[in-house]
Biotite code that builds the C-alpha atoms (Angstrom):
import biotite.structure as struc

atoms = struc.array([
    struc.Atom([-0.007, -0.207, -0.162], chain_id="A", res_id=1, res_name="MET", atom_name="CA", element="C"),
    struc.Atom([1.087, 3.677, -0.507], chain_id="A", res_id=2, res_name="SER", atom_name="CA", element="C"),
    struc.Atom([2.365, 5.807, 2.197], chain_id="A", res_id=3, res_name="GLU", atom_name="CA", element="C"),
    struc.Atom([2.502, 9.487, 2.818], chain_id="A", res_id=4, res_name="LEU", atom_name="CA", element="C"),
    struc.Atom([5.660, 11.367, 2.721], chain_id="A", res_id=5, res_name="PRO", atom_name="CA", element="C"),
    struc.Atom([7.681, 10.809, 5.757], chain_id="A", res_id=6, res_name="SER", atom_name="CA", element="C"),
    struc.Atom([6.762, 14.137, 7.226], chain_id="A", res_id=7, res_name="PRO", atom_name="CA", element="C"),
    struc.Atom([3.425, 13.229, 7.257], chain_id="A", res_id=8, res_name="ALA", atom_name="CA", element="C"),
    struc.Atom([3.479, 10.385, 8.737], chain_id="A", res_id=9, res_name="THR", atom_name="CA", element="C"),
    struc.Atom([5.662, 11.084, 11.537], chain_id="A", res_id=10, res_name="ALA", atom_name="CA", element="C"),
    struc.Atom([4.365, 10.620, 14.676], chain_id="A", res_id=11, res_name="ARG", atom_name="CA", element="C"),
    struc.Atom([3.324, 14.123, 16.529], chain_id="A", res_id=12, res_name="PRO", atom_name="CA", element="C"),
    struc.Atom([4.910, 15.105, 20.144], chain_id="A", res_id=13, res_name="SER", atom_name="CA", element="C"),
    struc.Atom([2.582, 14.721, 22.966], chain_id="A", res_id=14, res_name="LEU", atom_name="CA", element="C"),
    struc.Atom([2.308, 18.113, 23.220], chain_id="A", res_id=15, res_name="THR", atom_name="CA", element="C"),
    struc.Atom([1.480, 18.660, 19.226], chain_id="A", res_id=16, res_name="GLU", atom_name="CA", element="C"),
    struc.Atom([-0.900, 15.678, 20.135], chain_id="A", res_id=17, res_name="ARG", atom_name="CA", element="C"),
    struc.Atom([-2.685, 17.873, 23.178], chain_id="A", res_id=18, res_name="ARG", atom_name="CA", element="C"),
    struc.Atom([-2.546, 21.068, 20.953], chain_id="A", res_id=19, res_name="ARG", atom_name="CA", element="C"),
    struc.Atom([-4.658, 19.293, 18.272], chain_id="A", res_id=20, res_name="SER", atom_name="CA", element="C"),
    struc.Atom([-7.004, 17.837, 21.090], chain_id="A", res_id=21, res_name="GLU", atom_name="CA", element="C"),
    struc.Atom([-7.917, 21.313, 22.125], chain_id="A", res_id=22, res_name="THR", atom_name="CA", element="C"),
    struc.Atom([-8.200, 22.629, 18.920], chain_id="A", res_id=23, res_name="GLN", atom_name="CA", element="C"),
    struc.Atom([-10.701, 20.030, 18.142], chain_id="A", res_id=24, res_name="LEU", atom_name="CA", element="C"),
    struc.Atom([-12.638, 20.454, 20.849], chain_id="A", res_id=25, res_name="GLU", atom_name="CA", element="C"),
    struc.Atom([-12.675, 24.472, 20.526], chain_id="A", res_id=26, res_name="ILE", atom_name="CA", element="C"),
    struc.Atom([-13.626, 23.459, 16.922], chain_id="A", res_id=27, res_name="ALA", atom_name="CA", element="C"),
    struc.Atom([-16.326, 21.352, 17.945], chain_id="A", res_id=28, res_name="ALA", atom_name="CA", element="C"),
    struc.Atom([-18.025, 23.932, 20.198], chain_id="A", res_id=29, res_name="ALA", atom_name="CA", element="C"),
    struc.Atom([-17.573, 26.519, 17.654], chain_id="A", res_id=30, res_name="ALA", atom_name="CA", element="C"),
    struc.Atom([-19.560, 24.467, 14.972], chain_id="A", res_id=31, res_name="ALA", atom_name="CA", element="C"),
    struc.Atom([-22.529, 23.825, 17.609], chain_id="A", res_id=32, res_name="ALA", atom_name="CA", element="C"),
    struc.Atom([-22.617, 27.399, 18.268], chain_id="A", res_id=33, res_name="LEU", atom_name="CA", element="C"),
    struc.Atom([-22.549, 28.527, 14.667], chain_id="A", res_id=34, res_name="PHE", atom_name="CA", element="C"),
    struc.Atom([-24.694, 25.851, 13.313], chain_id="A", res_id=35, res_name="ALA", atom_name="CA", element="C"),
    struc.Atom([-27.587, 26.793, 16.244], chain_id="A", res_id=36, res_name="GLU", atom_name="CA", element="C"),
    struc.Atom([-27.055, 30.749, 16.215], chain_id="A", res_id=37, res_name="HIS", atom_name="CA", element="C"),
    struc.Atom([-25.147, 31.744, 13.122], chain_id="A", res_id=38, res_name="GLY", atom_name="CA", element="C"),
    struc.Atom([-21.673, 32.914, 13.370], chain_id="A", res_id=39, res_name="ALA", atom_name="CA", element="C"),
    struc.Atom([-22.594, 36.345, 13.694], chain_id="A", res_id=40, res_name="GLU", atom_name="CA", element="C"),
    struc.Atom([-24.638, 36.244, 16.577], chain_id="A", res_id=41, res_name="ALA", atom_name="CA", element="C"),
    struc.Atom([-21.655, 34.060, 18.346], chain_id="A", res_id=42, res_name="THR", atom_name="CA", element="C"),
    struc.Atom([-18.969, 35.734, 20.236], chain_id="A", res_id=43, res_name="THR", atom_name="CA", element="C"),
    struc.Atom([-15.595, 34.318, 20.618], chain_id="A", res_id=44, res_name="ALA", atom_name="CA", element="C"),
    struc.Atom([-16.387, 34.973, 24.308], chain_id="A", res_id=45, res_name="GLU", atom_name="CA", element="C"),
    struc.Atom([-19.140, 32.444, 23.504], chain_id="A", res_id=46, res_name="ASP", atom_name="CA", element="C"),
    struc.Atom([-16.776, 30.074, 21.758], chain_id="A", res_id=47, res_name="VAL", atom_name="CA", element="C"),
    struc.Atom([-14.207, 30.186, 24.636], chain_id="A", res_id=48, res_name="ALA", atom_name="CA", element="C"),
    struc.Atom([-17.177, 29.693, 27.446], chain_id="A", res_id=49, res_name="ARG", atom_name="CA", element="C"),
    struc.Atom([-18.630, 26.615, 25.471], chain_id="A", res_id=50, res_name="SER", atom_name="CA", element="C"),
    struc.Atom([-15.311, 25.083, 25.128], chain_id="A", res_id=51, res_name="SER", atom_name="CA", element="C"),
    struc.Atom([-14.288, 25.452, 28.743], chain_id="A", res_id=52, res_name="GLY", atom_name="CA", element="C"),
    struc.Atom([-11.252, 27.154, 27.867], chain_id="A", res_id=53, res_name="VAL", atom_name="CA", element="C"),
    struc.Atom([-10.270, 31.297, 28.748], chain_id="A", res_id=54, res_name="ALA", atom_name="CA", element="C"),
    struc.Atom([-10.443, 33.744, 26.325], chain_id="A", res_id=55, res_name="LEU", atom_name="CA", element="C"),
    struc.Atom([-6.701, 34.294, 26.138], chain_id="A", res_id=56, res_name="ARG", atom_name="CA", element="C"),
    struc.Atom([-6.205, 30.476, 25.484], chain_id="A", res_id=57, res_name="THR", atom_name="CA", element="C"),
    struc.Atom([-8.652, 30.629, 22.267], chain_id="A", res_id=58, res_name="PHE", atom_name="CA", element="C"),
    struc.Atom([-7.078, 33.562, 21.168], chain_id="A", res_id=59, res_name="TYR", atom_name="CA", element="C"),
    struc.Atom([-3.687, 31.157, 21.325], chain_id="A", res_id=60, res_name="ARG", atom_name="CA", element="C"),
    struc.Atom([-5.042, 29.439, 18.734], chain_id="A", res_id=61, res_name="TYR", atom_name="CA", element="C"),
    struc.Atom([-7.233, 31.137, 16.652], chain_id="A", res_id=62, res_name="PHE", atom_name="CA", element="C"),
    struc.Atom([-7.289, 34.869, 15.345], chain_id="A", res_id=63, res_name="ARG", atom_name="CA", element="C"),
    struc.Atom([-10.720, 34.815, 14.647], chain_id="A", res_id=64, res_name="THR", atom_name="CA", element="C"),
    struc.Atom([-14.015, 32.734, 15.753], chain_id="A", res_id=65, res_name="LYS", atom_name="CA", element="C"),
    struc.Atom([-14.338, 31.797, 12.373], chain_id="A", res_id=66, res_name="GLU", atom_name="CA", element="C"),
    struc.Atom([-10.825, 30.460, 12.185], chain_id="A", res_id=67, res_name="GLU", atom_name="CA", element="C"),
    struc.Atom([-12.086, 28.218, 15.130], chain_id="A", res_id=68, res_name="ALA", atom_name="CA", element="C"),
    struc.Atom([-13.721, 25.991, 12.722], chain_id="A", res_id=69, res_name="VAL", atom_name="CA", element="C"),
    struc.Atom([-10.993, 25.169, 10.741], chain_id="A", res_id=70, res_name="ALA", atom_name="CA", element="C"),
    struc.Atom([-9.716, 22.153, 12.284], chain_id="A", res_id=71, res_name="PRO", atom_name="CA", element="C"),
    struc.Atom([-12.902, 20.704, 12.170], chain_id="A", res_id=72, res_name="LEU", atom_name="CA", element="C"),
    struc.Atom([-13.480, 20.715, 8.617], chain_id="A", res_id=73, res_name="LEU", atom_name="CA", element="C"),
    struc.Atom([-9.782, 20.001, 7.755], chain_id="A", res_id=74, res_name="ALA", atom_name="CA", element="C"),
    struc.Atom([-9.958, 16.695, 9.619], chain_id="A", res_id=75, res_name="ALA", atom_name="CA", element="C"),
    struc.Atom([-12.347, 15.549, 6.917], chain_id="A", res_id=76, res_name="GLY", atom_name="CA", element="C"),
    struc.Atom([-9.569, 16.726, 4.111], chain_id="A", res_id=77, res_name="GLY", atom_name="CA", element="C"),
    struc.Atom([-6.985, 14.725, 6.027], chain_id="A", res_id=78, res_name="ARG", atom_name="CA", element="C"),
    struc.Atom([-9.059, 11.724, 6.628], chain_id="A", res_id=79, res_name="ARG", atom_name="CA", element="C"),
    struc.Atom([-9.520, 11.696, 2.585], chain_id="A", res_id=80, res_name="TRP", atom_name="CA", element="C"),
    struc.Atom([-6.109, 12.083, 1.839], chain_id="A", res_id=81, res_name="VAL", atom_name="CA", element="C"),
    struc.Atom([-4.801, 9.765, 3.802], chain_id="A", res_id=82, res_name="ALA", atom_name="CA", element="C"),
    struc.Atom([-7.389, 7.233, 2.384], chain_id="A", res_id=83, res_name="LEU", atom_name="CA", element="C"),
    struc.Atom([-6.091, 7.605, -0.993], chain_id="A", res_id=84, res_name="ILE", atom_name="CA", element="C"),
    struc.Atom([-2.576, 7.446, 0.265], chain_id="A", res_id=85, res_name="ALA", atom_name="CA", element="C"),
    struc.Atom([-3.340, 4.053, 1.936], chain_id="A", res_id=86, res_name="GLY", atom_name="CA", element="C"),
    struc.Atom([-5.126, 2.443, -0.926], chain_id="A", res_id=87, res_name="SER", atom_name="CA", element="C"),
    struc.Atom([-4.064, -0.288, -2.811], chain_id="A", res_id=88, res_name="PRO", atom_name="CA", element="C"),
    struc.Atom([-0.673, 0.389, -5.610], chain_id="A", res_id=89, res_name="ASP", atom_name="CA", element="C"),
    struc.Atom([-2.320, -1.891, -8.235], chain_id="A", res_id=90, res_name="ASP", atom_name="CA", element="C"),
    struc.Atom([-5.931, 0.087, -8.375], chain_id="A", res_id=91, res_name="LEU", atom_name="CA", element="C"),
    struc.Atom([-5.709, 2.758, -11.150], chain_id="A", res_id=92, res_name="PRO", atom_name="CA", element="C"),
    struc.Atom([-5.821, 6.417, -9.448], chain_id="A", res_id=93, res_name="VAL", atom_name="CA", element="C"),
    struc.Atom([-9.065, 7.532, -10.409], chain_id="A", res_id=94, res_name="PRO", atom_name="CA", element="C"),
    struc.Atom([-10.849, 4.666, -8.979], chain_id="A", res_id=95, res_name="GLN", atom_name="CA", element="C"),
    struc.Atom([-8.822, 5.435, -5.820], chain_id="A", res_id=96, res_name="VAL", atom_name="CA", element="C"),
    struc.Atom([-9.745, 8.901, -5.710], chain_id="A", res_id=97, res_name="LEU", atom_name="CA", element="C"),
    struc.Atom([-13.389, 8.246, -6.517], chain_id="A", res_id=98, res_name="GLU", atom_name="CA", element="C"),
    struc.Atom([-13.602, 5.570, -3.494], chain_id="A", res_id=99, res_name="ARG", atom_name="CA", element="C"),
    struc.Atom([-11.607, 7.789, -1.231], chain_id="A", res_id=100, res_name="ALA", atom_name="CA", element="C"),
    struc.Atom([-14.308, 10.525, -1.572], chain_id="A", res_id=101, res_name="ALA", atom_name="CA", element="C"),
    struc.Atom([-16.973, 8.257, -1.204], chain_id="A", res_id=102, res_name="VAL", atom_name="CA", element="C"),
    struc.Atom([-15.546, 6.632, 2.035], chain_id="A", res_id=103, res_name="GLU", atom_name="CA", element="C"),
    struc.Atom([-14.588, 10.030, 3.482], chain_id="A", res_id=104, res_name="ALA", atom_name="CA", element="C"),
    struc.Atom([-18.280, 11.519, 3.059], chain_id="A", res_id=105, res_name="LEU", atom_name="CA", element="C"),
    struc.Atom([-20.138, 8.427, 4.074], chain_id="A", res_id=106, res_name="THR", atom_name="CA", element="C"),
    struc.Atom([-20.962, 8.890, 7.830], chain_id="A", res_id=107, res_name="PRO", atom_name="CA", element="C"),
    struc.Atom([-19.575, 5.390, 9.234], chain_id="A", res_id=108, res_name="ALA", atom_name="CA", element="C"),
    struc.Atom([-21.050, 6.302, 13.073], chain_id="A", res_id=109, res_name="ASP", atom_name="CA", element="C"),
    struc.Atom([-22.975, 9.190, 14.688], chain_id="A", res_id=110, res_name="GLU", atom_name="CA", element="C"),
    struc.Atom([-20.076, 11.477, 15.336], chain_id="A", res_id=111, res_name="GLU", atom_name="CA", element="C"),
    struc.Atom([-19.721, 11.233, 11.743], chain_id="A", res_id=112, res_name="MET", atom_name="CA", element="C"),
    struc.Atom([-23.154, 12.181, 10.631], chain_id="A", res_id=113, res_name="THR", atom_name="CA", element="C"),
    struc.Atom([-23.437, 14.873, 13.535], chain_id="A", res_id=114, res_name="ARG", atom_name="CA", element="C"),
    struc.Atom([-20.300, 16.464, 11.624], chain_id="A", res_id=115, res_name="GLY", atom_name="CA", element="C"),
    struc.Atom([-21.573, 16.267, 8.198], chain_id="A", res_id=116, res_name="LEU", atom_name="CA", element="C"),
    struc.Atom([-24.909, 18.250, 9.547], chain_id="A", res_id=117, res_name="LEU", atom_name="CA", element="C"),
    struc.Atom([-22.839, 20.466, 10.972], chain_id="A", res_id=118, res_name="VAL", atom_name="CA", element="C"),
    struc.Atom([-20.888, 20.882, 7.953], chain_id="A", res_id=119, res_name="THR", atom_name="CA", element="C"),
    struc.Atom([-23.640, 21.407, 6.546], chain_id="A", res_id=120, res_name="ARG", atom_name="CA", element="C"),
    struc.Atom([-25.034, 24.616, 8.988], chain_id="A", res_id=121, res_name="ALA", atom_name="CA", element="C"),
    struc.Atom([-21.421, 25.864, 8.075], chain_id="A", res_id=122, res_name="LEU", atom_name="CA", element="C"),
    struc.Atom([-21.582, 26.090, 4.875], chain_id="A", res_id=123, res_name="LEU", atom_name="CA", element="C"),
    struc.Atom([-24.703, 28.218, 4.292], chain_id="A", res_id=124, res_name="THR", atom_name="CA", element="C"),
    struc.Atom([-22.787, 31.158, 6.252], chain_id="A", res_id=125, res_name="ASP", atom_name="CA", element="C"),
    struc.Atom([-21.041, 33.693, 3.944], chain_id="A", res_id=126, res_name="PRO", atom_name="CA", element="C"),
    struc.Atom([-18.774, 34.842, 7.184], chain_id="A", res_id=127, res_name="GLY", atom_name="CA", element="C"),
    struc.Atom([-17.111, 31.058, 7.052], chain_id="A", res_id=128, res_name="LEU", atom_name="CA", element="C"),
    struc.Atom([-16.476, 31.119, 3.158], chain_id="A", res_id=129, res_name="ARG", atom_name="CA", element="C"),
    struc.Atom([-12.905, 32.231, 3.361], chain_id="A", res_id=130, res_name="THR", atom_name="CA", element="C"),
    struc.Atom([-12.375, 29.767, 6.103], chain_id="A", res_id=131, res_name="VAL", atom_name="CA", element="C"),
    struc.Atom([-13.728, 27.012, 3.735], chain_id="A", res_id=132, res_name="TRP", atom_name="CA", element="C"),
    struc.Atom([-11.702, 28.229, 0.805], chain_id="A", res_id=133, res_name="GLN", atom_name="CA", element="C"),
    struc.Atom([-8.347, 27.882, 2.883], chain_id="A", res_id=134, res_name="GLY", atom_name="CA", element="C"),
    struc.Atom([-9.003, 24.496, 4.462], chain_id="A", res_id=135, res_name="VAL", atom_name="CA", element="C"),
    struc.Atom([-9.597, 23.290, 0.594], chain_id="A", res_id=136, res_name="HIS", atom_name="CA", element="C"),
    struc.Atom([-6.467, 24.741, -0.383], chain_id="A", res_id=137, res_name="GLN", atom_name="CA", element="C"),
    struc.Atom([-4.569, 23.172, 2.366], chain_id="A", res_id=138, res_name="ASP", atom_name="CA", element="C"),
    struc.Atom([-5.980, 19.695, 1.470], chain_id="A", res_id=139, res_name="SER", atom_name="CA", element="C"),
    struc.Atom([-5.200, 20.365, -2.107], chain_id="A", res_id=140, res_name="GLU", atom_name="CA", element="C"),
    struc.Atom([-1.774, 20.978, -1.168], chain_id="A", res_id=141, res_name="ASP", atom_name="CA", element="C"),
    struc.Atom([-1.543, 18.118, 0.880], chain_id="A", res_id=142, res_name="GLU", atom_name="CA", element="C"),
    struc.Atom([-3.018, 15.846, -1.874], chain_id="A", res_id=143, res_name="LEU", atom_name="CA", element="C"),
    struc.Atom([-0.295, 16.771, -4.307], chain_id="A", res_id=144, res_name="VAL", atom_name="CA", element="C"),
    struc.Atom([2.709, 14.733, -3.079], chain_id="A", res_id=145, res_name="PRO", atom_name="CA", element="C"),
    struc.Atom([0.675, 11.813, -2.566], chain_id="A", res_id=146, res_name="VAL", atom_name="CA", element="C"),
    struc.Atom([-0.829, 11.914, -6.166], chain_id="A", res_id=147, res_name="LEU", atom_name="CA", element="C"),
    struc.Atom([2.900, 12.236, -7.119], chain_id="A", res_id=148, res_name="ALA", atom_name="CA", element="C"),
    struc.Atom([4.302, 9.152, -5.250], chain_id="A", res_id=149, res_name="ALA", atom_name="CA", element="C"),
    struc.Atom([1.057, 7.214, -6.795], chain_id="A", res_id=150, res_name="ARG", atom_name="CA", element="C"),
    struc.Atom([1.552, 8.143, -10.299], chain_id="A", res_id=151, res_name="CYS", atom_name="CA", element="C"),
    struc.Atom([5.575, 7.710, -10.452], chain_id="A", res_id=152, res_name="GLY", atom_name="CA", element="C"),
    struc.Atom([8.498, 9.569, -11.033], chain_id="A", res_id=153, res_name="PRO", atom_name="CA", element="C"),
    struc.Atom([7.869, 9.977, -15.007], chain_id="A", res_id=154, res_name="THR", atom_name="CA", element="C"),
    struc.Atom([4.302, 11.923, -14.029], chain_id="A", res_id=155, res_name="ALA", atom_name="CA", element="C"),
    struc.Atom([4.200, 15.857, -15.403], chain_id="A", res_id=156, res_name="ASP", atom_name="CA", element="C"),
    struc.Atom([4.337, 17.694, -11.613], chain_id="A", res_id=157, res_name="PRO", atom_name="CA", element="C"),
    struc.Atom([1.769, 19.884, -13.720], chain_id="A", res_id=158, res_name="LEU", atom_name="CA", element="C"),
    struc.Atom([-0.448, 17.290, -14.510], chain_id="A", res_id=159, res_name="GLU", atom_name="CA", element="C"),
    struc.Atom([-0.123, 16.195, -11.098], chain_id="A", res_id=160, res_name="VAL", atom_name="CA", element="C"),
    struc.Atom([-1.076, 19.359, -9.697], chain_id="A", res_id=161, res_name="ARG", atom_name="CA", element="C"),
    struc.Atom([-3.991, 19.206, -11.905], chain_id="A", res_id=162, res_name="LEU", atom_name="CA", element="C"),
    struc.Atom([-5.294, 16.155, -10.920], chain_id="A", res_id=163, res_name="ALA", atom_name="CA", element="C"),
    struc.Atom([-4.855, 17.662, -6.989], chain_id="A", res_id=164, res_name="ALA", atom_name="CA", element="C"),
    struc.Atom([-6.705, 20.782, -7.693], chain_id="A", res_id=165, res_name="ALA", atom_name="CA", element="C"),
    struc.Atom([-9.463, 19.043, -9.858], chain_id="A", res_id=166, res_name="ALA", atom_name="CA", element="C"),
    struc.Atom([-10.091, 16.463, -7.233], chain_id="A", res_id=167, res_name="ALA", atom_name="CA", element="C"),
    struc.Atom([-10.297, 18.571, -4.070], chain_id="A", res_id=168, res_name="THR", atom_name="CA", element="C"),
    struc.Atom([-12.652, 20.775, -6.223], chain_id="A", res_id=169, res_name="ALA", atom_name="CA", element="C"),
    struc.Atom([-14.941, 18.137, -6.597], chain_id="A", res_id=170, res_name="ALA", atom_name="CA", element="C"),
    struc.Atom([-14.827, 16.997, -2.818], chain_id="A", res_id=171, res_name="ILE", atom_name="CA", element="C"),
    struc.Atom([-15.596, 21.213, -2.384], chain_id="A", res_id=172, res_name="ARG", atom_name="CA", element="C"),
    struc.Atom([-18.444, 21.090, -4.962], chain_id="A", res_id=173, res_name="VAL", atom_name="CA", element="C"),
    struc.Atom([-20.217, 18.089, -3.666], chain_id="A", res_id=174, res_name="ALA", atom_name="CA", element="C"),
    struc.Atom([-20.400, 19.180, -0.177], chain_id="A", res_id=175, res_name="LEU", atom_name="CA", element="C"),
    struc.Atom([-21.788, 22.723, -1.225], chain_id="A", res_id=176, res_name="GLU", atom_name="CA", element="C"),
    struc.Atom([-24.168, 21.000, -3.600], chain_id="A", res_id=177, res_name="SER", atom_name="CA", element="C"),
    struc.Atom([-25.278, 18.673, -0.958], chain_id="A", res_id=178, res_name="TRP", atom_name="CA", element="C"),
    struc.Atom([-25.525, 21.937, 1.425], chain_id="A", res_id=179, res_name="ALA", atom_name="CA", element="C"),
    struc.Atom([-28.250, 23.395, -0.495], chain_id="A", res_id=180, res_name="ALA", atom_name="CA", element="C"),
    struc.Atom([-30.611, 20.520, -0.475], chain_id="A", res_id=181, res_name="THR", atom_name="CA", element="C"),
    struc.Atom([-32.386, 18.700, 2.024], chain_id="A", res_id=182, res_name="ASP", atom_name="CA", element="C"),
    struc.Atom([-30.881, 15.329, 1.294], chain_id="A", res_id=183, res_name="ALA", atom_name="CA", element="C"),
    struc.Atom([-29.457, 12.992, 3.782], chain_id="A", res_id=184, res_name="GLY", atom_name="CA", element="C"),
    struc.Atom([-26.375, 11.823, 4.807], chain_id="A", res_id=185, res_name="THR", atom_name="CA", element="C"),
    struc.Atom([-26.401, 8.564, 2.926], chain_id="A", res_id=186, res_name="THR", atom_name="CA", element="C"),
    struc.Atom([-28.250, 7.657, -0.237], chain_id="A", res_id=187, res_name="GLY", atom_name="CA", element="C"),
    struc.Atom([-29.468, 9.478, -2.869], chain_id="A", res_id=188, res_name="THR", atom_name="CA", element="C"),
    struc.Atom([-28.234, 13.291, -3.223], chain_id="A", res_id=189, res_name="GLY", atom_name="CA", element="C"),
    struc.Atom([-25.763, 12.553, -0.034], chain_id="A", res_id=190, res_name="SER", atom_name="CA", element="C"),
    struc.Atom([-22.562, 13.719, 0.099], chain_id="A", res_id=191, res_name="PRO", atom_name="CA", element="C"),
    struc.Atom([-20.882, 10.500, -0.667], chain_id="A", res_id=192, res_name="GLY", atom_name="CA", element="C"),
    struc.Atom([-22.861, 10.037, -3.781], chain_id="A", res_id=193, res_name="GLU", atom_name="CA", element="C"),
    struc.Atom([-22.274, 13.533, -5.203], chain_id="A", res_id=194, res_name="LEU", atom_name="CA", element="C"),
    struc.Atom([-18.791, 13.321, -4.356], chain_id="A", res_id=195, res_name="ALA", atom_name="CA", element="C"),
    struc.Atom([-18.443, 9.995, -6.812], chain_id="A", res_id=196, res_name="ALA", atom_name="CA", element="C"),
    struc.Atom([-20.119, 12.024, -9.441], chain_id="A", res_id=197, res_name="ARG", atom_name="CA", element="C"),
    struc.Atom([-18.000, 15.056, -9.024], chain_id="A", res_id=198, res_name="CYS", atom_name="CA", element="C"),
    struc.Atom([-14.969, 13.474, -9.030], chain_id="A", res_id=199, res_name="VAL", atom_name="CA", element="C"),
    struc.Atom([-15.692, 11.041, -12.149], chain_id="A", res_id=200, res_name="ARG", atom_name="CA", element="C"),
    struc.Atom([-16.662, 14.512, -14.062], chain_id="A", res_id=201, res_name="GLU", atom_name="CA", element="C"),
    struc.Atom([-13.733, 16.564, -13.027], chain_id="A", res_id=202, res_name="LEU", atom_name="CA", element="C"),
    struc.Atom([-11.137, 13.976, -13.597], chain_id="A", res_id=203, res_name="THR", atom_name="CA", element="C"),
    struc.Atom([-12.098, 12.016, -16.270], chain_id="A", res_id=204, res_name="ALA", atom_name="CA", element="C"),
    struc.Atom([-10.068, 14.301, -19.027], chain_id="A", res_id=205, res_name="GLY", atom_name="CA", element="C"),
    struc.Atom([-6.923, 14.162, -17.316], chain_id="A", res_id=206, res_name="LEU", atom_name="CA", element="C"),
    struc.Atom([-4.042, 13.138, -19.656], chain_id="A", res_id=207, res_name="ARG", atom_name="CA", element="C"),
    struc.Atom([-2.240, 12.049, -16.370], chain_id="A", res_id=208, res_name="LEU", atom_name="CA", element="C"),
    struc.Atom([-3.960, 8.703, -16.534], chain_id="A", res_id=209, res_name="TRP", atom_name="CA", element="C"),
    struc.Atom([-5.621, 8.626, -20.038], chain_id="A", res_id=210, res_name="SER", atom_name="CA", element="C"),
])
C-alpha cells in the first residue's frame, strides 16, 4: 500500500497531540454554536466559554471566531488524503480518488453524521467562506505529493497539480451542492454519492491517466 511522505507519517509529539485535541474541542464547540445561532450572533467569548477554555487560550490558537472551525473541517480533508495514500498500489488512480471520496463522505457512525450535518450548517454562512476556501487549499496542497507518489517519477508535475486541484474541487462542489438541499447523509443526493459523480466528471479528461 502507498504511504504518505515521511513528514506526514511522523508521529506527532505529546505536546502537538494535546494542542490538536484542544483545537478540535474548540472547533466542535464553535461549530455547534454557529449551527444553532449563526456565526454572526456568536462571539469568541461564547466559543471559549462553551469549550471550557479562557478567552486568552482561545486567541492563542485562533485569530478569529470563524477560524475556530478550521480544524474540524480540515479533519475531513486529512481523512480523504489518508484514504488515497493508503489505497492498494494496483488500483487505478481515478478509482482510488472516487472510492476515497465516497468513503470519506459516507458517515460510519453517529459522530460522523453529526459532523456532516454541522458542516452543512456552516457552509450556508457567508462569513465562513474564507475559512472554507482555505481548508480546501490546504487539502489540495497535501494531496499533491500523495498523487505524485502514486503516479511515479515520470508523471508531469503540472498534471499532478491539476489532478489534485480537480479532485479537491470535486469534494468542495459535492459538499456545497449537498448543503443546498435537504438530502440525507446517505443514499440519493448524499455527500458520498455527489462526491463520486463530481470526482468522475472533473478528473475524467486528465492526461495523467488517459
